Backbone as XML, in Angstrom:
<?xml version="1.0"?>
<chain id="A" units="angstrom">
  <residue number="1" name="MET">
    <atom name="N" x="127.233" y="80.350" z="190.096"/>
    <atom name="CA" x="126.866" y="81.415" z="189.187"/>
    <atom name="C" x="125.395" y="81.762" z="189.433"/>
  </residue>
  <residue number="2" name="SER">
    <atom name="N" x="125.089" y="83.040" z="189.530"/>
    <atom name="CA" x="123.718" y="83.463" z="189.815"/>
    <atom name="C" x="122.879" y="83.472" z="188.544"/>
  </residue>
  <residue number="3" name="LEU">
    <atom name="N" x="121.557" y="83.447" z="188.731"/>
    <atom name="CA" x="120.632" y="83.517" z="187.602"/>
    <atom name="C" x="120.817" y="84.808" z="186.834"/>
  </residue>
  <residue number="4" name="HIS">
    <atom name="N" x="121.036" y="85.917" z="187.548"/>
    <atom name="CA" x="121.222" y="87.223" z="186.895"/>
    <atom name="C" x="122.433" y="87.201" z="185.972"/>
  </residue>
  <residue number="5" name="SER">
    <atom name="N" x="123.558" y="86.685" z="186.447"/>
    <atom name="CA" x="124.756" y="86.656" z="185.607"/>
    <atom name="C" x="124.602" y="85.684" z="184.448"/>
  </residue>
  <residue number="6" name="THR">
    <atom name="N" x="123.870" y="84.591" z="184.658"/>
    <atom name="CA" x="123.611" y="83.653" z="183.569"/>
    <atom name="C" x="122.775" y="84.314" z="182.484"/>
  </residue>
  <residue number="7" name="MET">
    <atom name="N" x="121.736" y="85.043" z="182.896"/>
    <atom name="CA" x="120.874" y="85.715" z="181.918"/>
    <atom name="C" x="121.628" y="86.818" z="181.188"/>
  </residue>
  <residue number="8" name="LYS">
    <atom name="N" x="122.498" y="87.539" z="181.875"/>
    <atom name="CA" x="123.310" y="88.569" z="181.230"/>
    <atom name="C" x="124.228" y="87.935" z="180.191"/>
  </residue>
  <residue number="9" name="GLY">
    <atom name="N" x="124.787" y="86.766" z="180.501"/>
    <atom name="CA" x="125.644" y="86.064" z="179.555"/>
    <atom name="C" x="124.883" y="85.633" z="178.318"/>
  </residue>
  <residue number="10" name="GLU">
    <atom name="N" x="123.655" y="85.136" z="178.513"/>
    <atom name="CA" x="122.818" y="84.736" z="177.383"/>
    <atom name="C" x="122.486" y="85.942" z="176.509"/>
  </residue>
  <residue number="11" name="GLU">
    <atom name="N" x="122.144" y="87.070" z="177.128"/>
    <atom name="CA" x="121.819" y="88.280" z="176.377"/>
    <atom name="C" x="123.022" y="88.754" z="175.568"/>
  </residue>
  <residue number="12" name="ALA">
    <atom name="N" x="124.205" y="88.685" z="176.150"/>
    <atom name="CA" x="125.415" y="89.106" z="175.446"/>
    <atom name="C" x="125.692" y="88.222" z="174.240"/>
  </residue>
  <residue number="13" name="ALA">
    <atom name="N" x="125.383" y="86.928" z="174.343"/>
    <atom name="CA" x="125.625" y="85.998" z="173.241"/>
    <atom name="C" x="124.609" y="86.155" z="172.119"/>
  </residue>
  <residue number="14" name="MET">
    <atom name="N" x="123.411" y="86.633" z="172.449"/>
    <atom name="CA" x="122.375" y="86.777" z="171.412"/>
    <atom name="C" x="122.848" y="87.723" z="170.323"/>
  </residue>
  <residue number="15" name="GLY">
    <atom name="N" x="122.730" y="87.285" z="169.105"/>
    <atom name="CA" x="123.144" y="88.100" z="167.981"/>
    <atom name="C" x="124.616" y="87.971" z="167.658"/>
  </residue>
  <residue number="16" name="ALA">
    <atom name="N" x="125.365" y="87.278" z="168.504"/>
    <atom name="CA" x="126.786" y="87.068" z="168.231"/>
    <atom name="C" x="127.004" y="85.676" z="167.653"/>
  </residue>
  <residue number="17" name="ASP">
    <atom name="N" x="126.255" y="84.702" z="168.153"/>
    <atom name="CA" x="126.346" y="83.339" z="167.654"/>
    <atom name="C" x="125.425" y="83.175" z="166.452"/>
  </residue>
  <residue number="18" name="ASN">
    <atom name="N" x="125.519" y="82.038" z="165.778"/>
    <atom name="CA" x="124.614" y="81.706" z="164.675"/>
    <atom name="C" x="124.618" y="82.776" z="163.584"/>
  </residue>
  <residue number="19" name="SER">
    <atom name="N" x="125.764" y="83.342" z="163.297"/>
    <atom name="CA" x="125.938" y="84.382" z="162.272"/>
    <atom name="C" x="125.060" y="85.600" z="162.524"/>
  </residue>
  <residue number="20" name="GLY">
    <atom name="N" x="124.728" y="85.851" z="163.779"/>
    <atom name="CA" x="123.928" y="87.017" z="164.132"/>
    <atom name="C" x="122.441" y="86.853" z="163.931"/>
  </residue>
  <residue number="21" name="VAL">
    <atom name="N" x="121.985" y="85.647" z="163.590"/>
    <atom name="CA" x="120.571" y="85.413" z="163.294"/>
    <atom name="C" x="119.771" y="85.225" z="164.584"/>
  </residue>
  <residue number="22" name="LEU">
    <atom name="N" x="118.667" y="85.975" z="164.688"/>
    <atom name="CA" x="117.713" y="85.842" z="165.780"/>
    <atom name="C" x="116.308" y="85.798" z="165.201"/>
  </residue>
  <residue number="23" name="TYR">
    <atom name="N" x="115.357" y="85.369" z="166.018"/>
    <atom name="CA" x="113.964" y="85.249" z="165.578"/>
    <atom name="C" x="113.082" y="86.206" z="166.361"/>
  </residue>
  <residue number="24" name="ALA">
    <atom name="N" x="112.181" y="86.868" z="165.648"/>
    <atom name="CA" x="111.240" y="87.783" z="166.293"/>
    <atom name="C" x="110.195" y="86.981" z="167.055"/>
  </residue>
  <residue number="25" name="LEU">
    <atom name="N" x="110.063" y="87.267" z="168.344"/>
    <atom name="CA" x="109.078" y="86.582" z="169.179"/>
    <atom name="C" x="107.731" y="87.298" z="169.135"/>
  </residue>
  <residue number="26" name="TRP">
    <atom name="N" x="107.746" y="88.559" z="168.757"/>
    <atom name="CA" x="106.537" y="89.377" z="168.609"/>
    <atom name="C" x="106.716" y="90.281" z="167.408"/>
  </residue>
  <residue number="27" name="SER">
    <atom name="N" x="105.642" y="90.769" z="166.860"/>
    <atom name="CA" x="105.688" y="91.727" z="165.748"/>
    <atom name="C" x="105.959" y="93.127" z="166.286"/>
  </residue>
  <residue number="28" name="TYR">
    <atom name="N" x="106.566" y="93.957" z="165.443"/>
    <atom name="CA" x="106.850" y="95.345" z="165.812"/>
    <atom name="C" x="106.754" y="96.205" z="164.564"/>
  </residue>
  <residue number="29" name="GLN">
    <atom name="N" x="106.013" y="97.284" z="164.651"/>
    <atom name="CA" x="105.934" y="98.251" z="163.561"/>
    <atom name="C" x="106.812" y="99.438" z="163.937"/>
  </residue>
  <residue number="30" name="GLY">
    <atom name="N" x="107.796" y="99.740" z="163.096"/>
    <atom name="CA" x="108.714" y="100.837" z="163.377"/>
    <atom name="C" x="107.977" y="102.144" z="163.635"/>
  </residue>
  <residue number="31" name="GLN">
    <atom name="N" x="108.460" y="102.910" z="164.611"/>
    <atom name="CA" x="107.852" y="104.185" z="164.979"/>
    <atom name="C" x="108.620" y="105.374" z="164.401"/>
  </residue>
  <residue number="32" name="ALA">
    <atom name="N" x="109.832" y="105.147" z="163.948"/>
    <atom name="CA" x="110.671" y="106.204" z="163.394"/>
    <atom name="C" x="111.297" y="105.711" z="162.094"/>
  </residue>
  <residue number="33" name="ALA">
    <atom name="N" x="111.795" y="106.626" z="161.307"/>
    <atom name="CA" x="112.348" y="106.284" z="159.985"/>
    <atom name="C" x="113.536" y="105.322" z="160.070"/>
  </residue>
  <residue number="34" name="ASP">
    <atom name="N" x="114.276" y="105.352" z="161.179"/>
    <atom name="CA" x="115.457" y="104.484" z="161.289"/>
    <atom name="C" x="115.166" y="103.169" z="162.011"/>
  </residue>
  <residue number="35" name="GLU">
    <atom name="N" x="113.888" y="102.877" z="162.294"/>
    <atom name="CA" x="113.519" y="101.618" z="162.932"/>
    <atom name="C" x="113.049" y="100.606" z="161.896"/>
  </residue>
  <residue number="36" name="LEU">
    <atom name="N" x="113.350" y="99.355" z="162.141"/>
    <atom name="CA" x="113.005" y="98.272" z="161.233"/>
    <atom name="C" x="111.787" y="97.527" z="161.781"/>
  </residue>
  <residue number="37" name="GLY">
    <atom name="N" x="110.702" y="97.520" z="161.022"/>
    <atom name="CA" x="109.517" y="96.759" z="161.411"/>
    <atom name="C" x="109.685" y="95.299" z="161.022"/>
  </residue>
  <residue number="38" name="PHE">
    <atom name="N" x="109.031" y="94.407" z="161.780"/>
    <atom name="CA" x="109.136" y="92.973" z="161.505"/>
    <atom name="C" x="107.908" y="92.275" z="162.066"/>
  </residue>
  <residue number="39" name="ASN">
    <atom name="N" x="107.703" y="91.044" z="161.636"/>
    <atom name="CA" x="106.583" y="90.227" z="162.089"/>
    <atom name="C" x="107.083" y="89.077" z="162.946"/>
  </residue>
  <residue number="40" name="GLU">
    <atom name="N" x="106.214" y="88.596" z="163.818"/>
    <atom name="CA" x="106.547" y="87.447" z="164.650"/>
    <atom name="C" x="107.038" y="86.305" z="163.759"/>
  </residue>
  <residue number="41" name="GLY">
    <atom name="N" x="108.145" y="85.704" z="164.148"/>
    <atom name="CA" x="108.718" y="84.595" z="163.394"/>
    <atom name="C" x="109.757" y="85.008" z="162.364"/>
  </residue>
  <residue number="42" name="ASP">
    <atom name="N" x="109.838" y="86.305" z="162.042"/>
    <atom name="CA" x="110.842" y="86.755" z="161.077"/>
    <atom name="C" x="112.242" y="86.464" z="161.609"/>
  </residue>
  <residue number="43" name="MET">
    <atom name="N" x="113.122" y="86.105" z="160.702"/>
    <atom name="CA" x="114.516" y="85.832" z="161.018"/>
    <atom name="C" x="115.321" y="87.073" z="160.635"/>
  </residue>
  <residue number="44" name="VAL">
    <atom name="N" x="115.904" y="87.752" z="161.607"/>
    <atom name="CA" x="116.693" y="88.956" z="161.337"/>
    <atom name="C" x="118.155" y="88.671" z="161.632"/>
  </residue>
  <residue number="45" name="THR">
    <atom name="N" x="119.011" y="89.460" z="161.038"/>
    <atom name="CA" x="120.447" y="89.362" z="161.288"/>
    <atom name="C" x="120.887" y="90.604" z="162.039"/>
  </residue>
  <residue number="46" name="ILE">
    <atom name="N" x="121.475" y="90.406" z="163.203"/>
    <atom name="CA" x="121.980" y="91.514" z="164.005"/>
    <atom name="C" x="123.338" y="91.925" z="163.435"/>
  </residue>
  <residue number="47" name="LEU">
    <atom name="N" x="123.445" y="93.190" z="163.060"/>
    <atom name="CA" x="124.674" y="93.701" z="162.450"/>
    <atom name="C" x="125.556" y="94.430" z="163.453"/>
  </residue>
  <residue number="48" name="GLN">
    <atom name="N" x="124.915" y="95.137" z="164.414"/>
    <atom name="CA" x="125.671" y="95.867" z="165.432"/>
    <atom name="C" x="124.918" y="95.865" z="166.745"/>
  </residue>
  <residue number="49" name="LYS">
    <atom name="N" x="125.672" y="95.682" z="167.826"/>
    <atom name="CA" x="125.126" y="95.754" z="169.182"/>
    <atom name="C" x="126.023" y="96.684" z="169.982"/>
  </residue>
  <residue number="50" name="ALA">
    <atom name="N" x="125.445" y="97.773" z="170.476"/>
    <atom name="CA" x="126.218" y="98.665" z="171.337"/>
    <atom name="C" x="126.041" y="98.217" z="172.785"/>
  </residue>
  <residue number="51" name="GLN">
    <atom name="N" x="127.106" y="98.247" z="173.556"/>
    <atom name="CA" x="127.073" y="97.832" z="174.962"/>
    <atom name="C" x="126.100" y="98.702" z="175.753"/>
  </residue>
  <residue number="52" name="GLY">
    <atom name="N" x="125.170" y="98.069" z="176.463"/>
    <atom name="CA" x="124.248" y="98.792" z="177.324"/>
    <atom name="C" x="123.125" y="99.524" z="176.615"/>
  </residue>
  <residue number="53" name="VAL">
    <atom name="N" x="122.926" y="99.259" z="175.328"/>
    <atom name="CA" x="121.875" y="99.921" z="174.560"/>
    <atom name="C" x="120.789" y="98.900" z="174.244"/>
  </residue>
  <residue number="54" name="ASP">
    <atom name="N" x="119.530" y="99.315" z="174.374"/>
    <atom name="CA" x="118.402" y="98.397" z="174.174"/>
    <atom name="C" x="117.973" y="98.252" z="172.716"/>
  </residue>
  <residue number="55" name="TRP">
    <atom name="N" x="118.644" y="98.933" z="171.806"/>
    <atom name="CA" x="118.316" y="98.857" z="170.372"/>
    <atom name="C" x="119.540" y="98.371" z="169.608"/>
  </residue>
  <residue number="56" name="TRP">
    <atom name="N" x="119.320" y="97.416" z="168.721"/>
    <atom name="CA" x="120.389" y="96.877" z="167.887"/>
    <atom name="C" x="120.128" y="97.232" z="166.430"/>
  </residue>
  <residue number="57" name="TRP">
    <atom name="N" x="121.187" y="97.320" z="165.642"/>
    <atom name="CA" x="121.089" y="97.560" z="164.198"/>
    <atom name="C" x="120.984" y="96.194" z="163.527"/>
  </residue>
  <residue number="58" name="ALA">
    <atom name="N" x="119.944" y="96.000" z="162.714"/>
    <atom name="CA" x="119.679" y="94.680" z="162.135"/>
    <atom name="C" x="119.265" y="94.800" z="160.682"/>
  </residue>
  <residue number="59" name="SER">
    <atom name="N" x="119.257" y="93.654" z="159.988"/>
    <atom name="CA" x="118.783" y="93.619" z="158.599"/>
    <atom name="C" x="117.727" y="92.525" z="158.454"/>
  </residue>
  <residue number="60" name="LEU">
    <atom name="N" x="116.816" y="92.785" z="157.521"/>
    <atom name="CA" x="115.738" y="91.854" z="157.207"/>
    <atom name="C" x="115.326" y="92.093" z="155.769"/>
  </residue>
  <residue number="61" name="CYS">
    <atom name="N" x="115.479" y="91.085" z="154.936"/>
    <atom name="CA" x="115.040" y="91.156" z="153.527"/>
    <atom name="C" x="115.581" y="92.384" z="152.802"/>
  </residue>
  <residue number="62" name="GLY">
    <atom name="N" x="116.860" y="92.679" z="152.993"/>
    <atom name="CA" x="117.484" y="93.791" z="152.291"/>
    <atom name="C" x="117.253" y="95.158" z="152.917"/>
  </residue>
  <residue number="63" name="ARG">
    <atom name="N" x="116.496" y="95.210" z="154.006"/>
    <atom name="CA" x="116.274" y="96.478" z="154.724"/>
    <atom name="C" x="117.096" y="96.460" z="156.006"/>
  </residue>
  <residue number="64" name="GLU">
    <atom name="N" x="117.479" y="97.633" z="156.492"/>
    <atom name="CA" x="118.228" y="97.746" z="157.735"/>
    <atom name="C" x="117.599" y="98.802" z="158.630"/>
  </residue>
  <residue number="65" name="GLY">
    <atom name="N" x="117.773" y="98.636" z="159.937"/>
    <atom name="CA" x="117.283" y="99.620" z="160.885"/>
    <atom name="C" x="117.452" y="99.130" z="162.308"/>
  </residue>
  <residue number="66" name="PHE">
    <atom name="N" x="117.071" y="99.996" z="163.241"/>
    <atom name="CA" x="117.147" y="99.646" z="164.654"/>
    <atom name="C" x="115.967" y="98.777" z="165.051"/>
  </residue>
  <residue number="67" name="VAL">
    <atom name="N" x="116.231" y="97.798" z="165.923"/>
    <atom name="CA" x="115.194" y="96.912" z="166.459"/>
    <atom name="C" x="115.339" y="96.858" z="167.977"/>
  </residue>
  <residue number="68" name="PRO">
    <atom name="N" x="114.212" y="96.741" z="168.703"/>
    <atom name="CA" x="114.299" y="96.606" z="170.158"/>
    <atom name="C" x="114.791" y="95.201" z="170.515"/>
  </residue>
  <residue number="69" name="ASN">
    <atom name="N" x="115.877" y="95.117" z="171.273"/>
    <atom name="CA" x="116.514" y="93.812" z="171.498"/>
    <atom name="C" x="115.663" y="92.842" z="172.309"/>
  </residue>
  <residue number="70" name="ASN">
    <atom name="N" x="114.677" y="93.317" z="173.057"/>
    <atom name="CA" x="113.878" y="92.410" z="173.882"/>
    <atom name="C" x="112.758" y="91.724" z="173.104"/>
  </residue>
  <residue number="71" name="TYR">
    <atom name="N" x="112.698" y="91.903" z="171.792"/>
    <atom name="CA" x="111.692" y="91.245" z="170.951"/>
    <atom name="C" x="112.224" y="89.974" z="170.305"/>
  </residue>
  <residue number="72" name="PHE">
    <atom name="N" x="113.457" y="89.571" z="170.614"/>
    <atom name="CA" x="114.107" y="88.482" z="169.890"/>
    <atom name="C" x="114.551" y="87.340" z="170.778"/>
  </residue>
  <residue number="73" name="GLY">
    <atom name="N" x="114.655" y="86.167" z="170.159"/>
    <atom name="CA" x="115.150" y="84.986" z="170.836"/>
    <atom name="C" x="116.036" y="84.186" z="169.901"/>
  </residue>
  <residue number="74" name="LEU">
    <atom name="N" x="116.734" y="83.223" z="170.480"/>
    <atom name="CA" x="117.625" y="82.373" z="169.687"/>
    <atom name="C" x="116.864" y="81.391" z="168.812"/>
  </residue>
  <residue number="75" name="PHE">
    <atom name="N" x="115.600" y="81.127" z="169.171"/>
    <atom name="CA" x="114.774" y="80.172" z="168.439"/>
    <atom name="C" x="113.405" y="80.790" z="168.191"/>
  </residue>
  <residue number="76" name="PRO">
    <atom name="N" x="112.715" y="80.370" z="167.150"/>
    <atom name="CA" x="111.350" y="80.876" z="166.935"/>
    <atom name="C" x="110.427" y="80.439" z="168.059"/>
  </residue>
  <residue number="77" name="LYS">
    <atom name="N" x="109.389" y="81.211" z="168.287"/>
    <atom name="CA" x="108.417" y="80.892" z="169.326"/>
    <atom name="C" x="107.686" y="79.614" z="168.947"/>
  </residue>
  <residue number="78" name="VAL">
    <atom name="N" x="107.555" y="78.717" z="169.905"/>
    <atom name="CA" x="106.841" y="77.463" z="169.671"/>
    <atom name="C" x="105.464" y="77.583" z="170.323"/>
  </residue>
  <residue number="79" name="ARG">
    <atom name="N" x="104.438" y="77.342" z="169.564"/>
    <atom name="CA" x="103.081" y="77.421" z="170.096"/>
    <atom name="C" x="102.630" y="76.006" z="170.478"/>
  </residue>
  <residue number="80" name="PRO">
    <atom name="N" x="101.990" y="75.880" z="171.645"/>
    <atom name="CA" x="101.523" y="74.553" z="172.061"/>
    <atom name="C" x="100.433" y="74.037" z="171.127"/>
  </residue>
  <residue number="81" name="LYS">
    <atom name="N" x="100.434" y="72.747" z="170.904"/>
    <atom name="CA" x="99.418" y="72.118" z="170.063"/>
    <atom name="C" x="98.301" y="71.611" z="170.967"/>
  </residue>
  <residue number="82" name="SER">
    <atom name="N" x="97.119" y="71.572" z="170.425"/>
    <atom name="CA" x="95.982" y="71.040" z="171.164"/>
    <atom name="C" x="96.144" y="69.529" z="171.319"/>
  </residue>
  <residue number="83" name="LEU">
    <atom name="N" x="95.771" y="69.025" z="172.466"/>
    <atom name="CA" x="95.868" y="67.593" z="172.711"/>
    <atom name="C" x="94.660" y="66.855" z="172.154"/>
  </residue>
  <residue number="84" name="CYS">
    <atom name="N" x="93.654" y="67.571" z="171.740"/>
    <atom name="CA" x="92.406" y="66.934" z="171.231"/>
    <atom name="C" x="92.408" y="66.881" z="169.720"/>
  </residue>
</chain>
């Protein structure tokens, strides 16, 4: 199995497993009325994913809107700790 097909499989699973819950890896301020703004670390629920579309319909704290799918991961971002 190639790396490309493995990554495509992971992307397809995102938002489908774990009851649709994903974590924002970066903050995003919505640019249009139908976009959902969020902060790094926010836990969003993916409600709809269209095949081949880079925007998903999601909910956060009772609000809904489109989010860019490349801002999310299966786990929250882990920041390295200082060794000193």
